C-alpha positions as CSV (number, residue, x, y, z in Angstrom):
1,M,64.4,0.6,-16.5
2,H,67.1,-0.4,-18.9
3,A,66.5,-2.4,-22.0
4,K,68.3,-5.4,-20.6
5,D,66.0,-5.4,-17.6
6,I,63.0,-5.4,-19.9
7,L,64.5,-8.4,-21.8
8,I,65.3,-10.2,-18.6
9,D,61.7,-9.7,-17.4
10,G,60.4,-11.1,-20.7
11,F,62.6,-14.2,-20.4
12,N,61.5,-14.6,-16.8
13,R,57.9,-14.6,-18.0
14,I,58.6,-17.3,-20.5
15,Q,60.1,-19.4,-17.7
16,E,57.0,-19.0,-15.5
17,E,54.7,-19.9,-18.4
18,V,56.8,-23.0,-19.3
19,H,56.5,-24.3,-15.8
20,A,52.7,-23.5,-15.7
21,A,52.2,-25.3,-19.0
22,V,53.8,-28.6,-18.1
23,E,53.8,-29.1,-14.3
24,G,51.6,-31.9,-13.0
25,L,51.2,-33.5,-16.4
26,G,51.9,-37.1,-17.2
27,P,53.3,-38.6,-20.4
28,D,49.9,-39.0,-22.0
29,D,49.0,-35.3,-21.7
30,L,52.6,-34.1,-22.5
31,N,52.7,-36.1,-25.7
32,A,49.0,-35.8,-26.8
33,R,48.3,-34.1,-30.1
34,P,44.8,-32.6,-30.2
35,A,44.7,-33.3,-34.0
36,E,46.6,-35.5,-36.3
37,D,49.1,-32.9,-37.4
38,A,49.0,-30.7,-34.3
39,N,51.9,-30.1,-32.0
40,S,52.0,-31.6,-28.5
41,I,52.9,-29.7,-25.4
42,A,56.2,-31.7,-25.2
43,W,57.1,-30.6,-28.8
44,L,56.1,-27.0,-28.2
45,V,58.1,-26.6,-25.1
46,W,61.1,-28.6,-26.4
47,H,61.0,-26.4,-29.6
48,L,60.8,-23.1,-27.9
49,T,63.7,-24.1,-25.6
50,R,65.8,-25.3,-28.5
51,V,65.2,-22.0,-30.4
52,Q,66.2,-19.9,-27.4
53,D,69.2,-22.1,-26.8
54,D,70.3,-22.0,-30.4
55,H,69.7,-18.3,-31.1
56,V,71.1,-16.9,-27.8
57,A,74.2,-19.1,-27.9
58,D,74.8,-18.1,-31.5
59,A,74.3,-14.4,-30.8
60,F,76.7,-14.4,-27.9
61,G,79.3,-16.9,-29.3
62,L,78.4,-19.6,-26.7
63,D,78.0,-23.3,-26.9
64,Q,74.4,-24.6,-26.7
65,V,73.3,-26.0,-23.4
66,W,71.6,-28.8,-25.4
67,L,75.1,-30.1,-26.2
68,T,77.3,-29.0,-23.3
69,Q,75.0,-30.2,-20.5
70,D,74.0,-33.5,-22.2
71,W,70.4,-32.5,-22.7
72,E,70.6,-34.1,-26.1
73,K,71.4,-37.4,-24.5
74,R,68.8,-37.0,-21.7
75,F,66.0,-36.5,-24.2
76,G,67.3,-39.3,-26.5
77,L,65.4,-38.1,-29.5
78,D,65.8,-39.6,-33.0
79,L,66.7,-36.3,-34.5
80,P,69.9,-34.6,-35.7
81,R,72.0,-33.0,-32.9
82,H,71.4,-29.4,-33.8
83,D,67.7,-29.8,-34.7
84,T,65.5,-27.1,-33.2
85,G,62.2,-28.3,-34.6
86,Y,62.0,-25.5,-37.3
87,G,60.0,-26.8,-40.2
88,H,59.3,-30.2,-38.6
89,S,56.9,-32.4,-40.4
90,S,54.1,-34.2,-38.5
91,A,56.3,-37.3,-38.4
92,K,59.2,-35.4,-36.8
93,V,56.9,-33.7,-34.3
94,A,55.8,-37.3,-33.3
95,R,59.5,-38.1,-32.4
96,V,59.6,-35.6,-29.6
97,R,58.2,-37.5,-26.7
98,V,58.9,-37.1,-23.0
99,D,58.0,-39.0,-19.9
100,S,58.1,-36.2,-17.4
101,P,57.6,-32.5,-17.2
102,D,60.8,-32.3,-15.2
103,L,62.8,-33.0,-18.3
104,L,61.3,-30.1,-20.1
105,T,61.5,-27.7,-17.2
106,G,65.0,-28.8,-16.4
107,Y,66.2,-28.1,-19.9
108,Y,64.3,-24.8,-20.1
109,D,65.7,-23.7,-16.7
110,A,69.3,-24.5,-17.8
111,V,68.8,-22.5,-21.1
112,H,67.1,-19.7,-19.1
113,A,70.1,-19.5,-16.7
114,Q,72.5,-19.1,-19.6
115,S,70.3,-16.5,-21.4
116,V,69.7,-14.4,-18.3
117,G,73.4,-14.6,-17.4
118,V,74.5,-13.0,-20.7
119,L,71.6,-10.5,-20.6
120,R,72.8,-9.2,-17.3
121,G,76.1,-8.1,-18.8
122,L,74.5,-6.2,-21.7
123,A,75.1,-2.5,-22.3
124,A,72.6,-0.6,-24.4
125,K,75.1,-0.2,-27.3
126,D,75.5,-4.1,-27.4
127,L,71.9,-4.3,-28.7
128,E,73.0,-2.6,-32.0
129,R,75.6,-5.2,-32.8
130,I,74.8,-7.2,-36.0
131,V,74.5,-10.9,-35.3
132,D,73.2,-12.1,-38.6
133,E,74.0,-10.7,-42.0
134,R,72.0,-13.2,-44.0
135,W,68.9,-10.8,-43.8
136,D,68.2,-7.5,-45.4
137,P,68.5,-5.5,-43.3
138,P,71.0,-7.4,-41.1
139,V,69.7,-8.6,-37.8
140,S,70.9,-6.8,-34.6
141,L,71.3,-8.4,-31.3
142,G,68.3,-6.4,-30.0
143,V,66.1,-7.6,-32.9
144,R,67.2,-11.2,-32.5
145,L,66.4,-11.2,-28.7
146,V,63.0,-9.7,-29.3
147,S,62.4,-12.3,-32.0
148,V,63.3,-15.1,-29.6
149,L,61.0,-13.6,-27.0
150,G,58.1,-13.4,-29.4
151,D,58.5,-16.9,-30.8
152,D,58.9,-18.4,-27.3
153,L,55.8,-16.5,-25.9
154,E,53.8,-17.7,-28.9
155,H,54.7,-21.3,-28.4
156,V,54.3,-21.3,-24.7
157,G,50.8,-19.8,-25.2
158,Q,50.1,-22.7,-27.6
159,A,51.2,-25.2,-25.0
160,A,48.9,-23.6,-22.4
161,Y,46.1,-23.7,-24.9
162,V,46.7,-27.4,-25.6
163,R,46.8,-28.0,-21.9
164,G,43.4,-26.3,-21.6
165,L,41.9,-28.4,-24.4
166,L,43.1,-31.6,-22.7
167,Q,41.8,-30.6,-19.3
168,S,38.4,-29.6,-20.7
169,A,38.1,-32.8,-22.6
170,A,38.9,-34.8,-19.4
171,S,36.2,-33.1,-17.3
């Protein structure tokens, strides 16, 4: 198995878990926050998708799906255009509200398609390319992709946990 195949498998797992975390939920559950300053399922999935979109696009010199496919307009959030949710206050988390799981999965699927599309063309040596020199040591493409995978898996796990909390409270 090649490194790119492992990365593709990881991103495919995120896609599966995003769908599992949101499908069948209504607006109340998607936007519910289990505590005053906690993140909602909608915010968690939006954020993990924004991070993947932002980081993969930057690493490969692409435009973000958020902007090129009008997802920014479809979501209609009261946030800056390039906001990814990093460092959001509780008030900003509250601004991320959606009415349908289809909006979240549609955006994630579009980002996933772009991500997997560029991953398919990777050669092993490409993973060594430096994509961010602001860090010491500088960040390689391989490190950046693993970072995105880790962050996205963490947040989709949180979304699944919140879903479980909501379902147990309802029963």
